[in-house]
C-alpha positions in Angstrom: 91.8 26.6 -17.7 93.9 23.7 -19.1 93.5 20.0 -19.2 96.0 18.1 -16.9 96.6 14.3 -16.2 95.5 13.2 -12.6 97.5 9.8 -11.3 95.2 8.0 -8.5 95.6 5.2 -6.2 94.8 1.7 -8.0 90.9 1.2 -8.5 89.9 4.7 -7.0 89.4 6.6 -10.2 85.7 6.8 -9.8 86.1 7.9 -6.3 88.4 10.8 -7.2 86.2 11.5 -10.4 83.2 12.1 -8.2 85.3 14.1 -5.7 86.8 16.5 -8.6 83.3 16.9 -10.0 81.0 17.4 -7.0 83.5 19.0 -4.2 85.5 21.3 -6.3 83.3 21.7 -9.6 86.0 20.6 -11.9 85.3 19.3 -15.3 86.9 15.5 -15.7 87.3 13.3 -18.4 87.3 9.5 -17.6 87.4 7.3 -20.6 86.0 3.5 -20.2 86.2 0.8 -22.4 83.4 -2.0 -22.4 84.9 -5.5 -23.2 83.9 -9.0 -22.5 85.5 -10.8 -19.7 85.4 -14.4 -18.4 84.7 -14.2 -14.6 84.4 -17.8 -13.2 83.5 -19.4 -16.5 80.9 -17.0 -17.1 81.3 -14.6 -20.2 80.5 -11.0 -18.9 80.3 -7.7 -20.3 82.5 -5.1 -18.0 83.2 -1.5 -18.1 87.2 -0.6 -17.5 89.3 2.4 -17.6 91.0 3.0 -20.8 93.8 4.3 -18.8 94.0 2.6 -15.3 94.7 4.9 -12.4 94.6 8.1 -14.6 91.8 10.8 -15.5 91.8 13.9 -17.0 90.8 17.2 -15.5 90.5 20.7 -16.4 91.5 23.1 -13.9 93.6 26.6 -13.2 96.7 25.7 -11.4 96.4 29.1 -9.5 93.2 28.3 -8.2 92.7 24.4 -7.9 96.2 22.9 -7.7 96.7 22.1 -4.1 92.9 21.1 -3.7 93.7 18.7 -6.4 97.0 17.1 -5.3 95.8 16.8 -1.7 92.4 15.2 -2.5 91.8 11.7 -1.2 93.3 8.8 -3.5 95.0 11.3 -5.7 98.9 10.4 -6.0 99.5 13.9 -8.3 99.4 15.5 -11.5 101.6 13.9 -14.2 104.5 16.1 -14.6 107.7 16.8 -16.5 110.1 17.9 -13.8 108.6 20.2 -11.3 105.6 21.5 -13.6 102.6 19.6 -14.2 102.3 18.7 -17.8 99.0 20.0 -20.0 97.4 17.7 -22.2 96.2 19.1 -25.3 92.4 18.8 -26.5 
């Protein structure tokens, strides 16, 4: 099993992460960054994705590839040509 980068629809990273963890029982990594942001003149601390629209998933292409790419709100795996690109640990 190797790590791959999953491309999602905008603002749907959390839903895809939940789907991959709960439904497919795959390990995911979705890094988030806590930062201060001004919203309607009020300074608040928000939790934002470090890589918007992307998260990482450990999977076996032979077993889980089709289930992942056809999941709701998933656009695909980051690929070089026709082959999904592995992300090194």
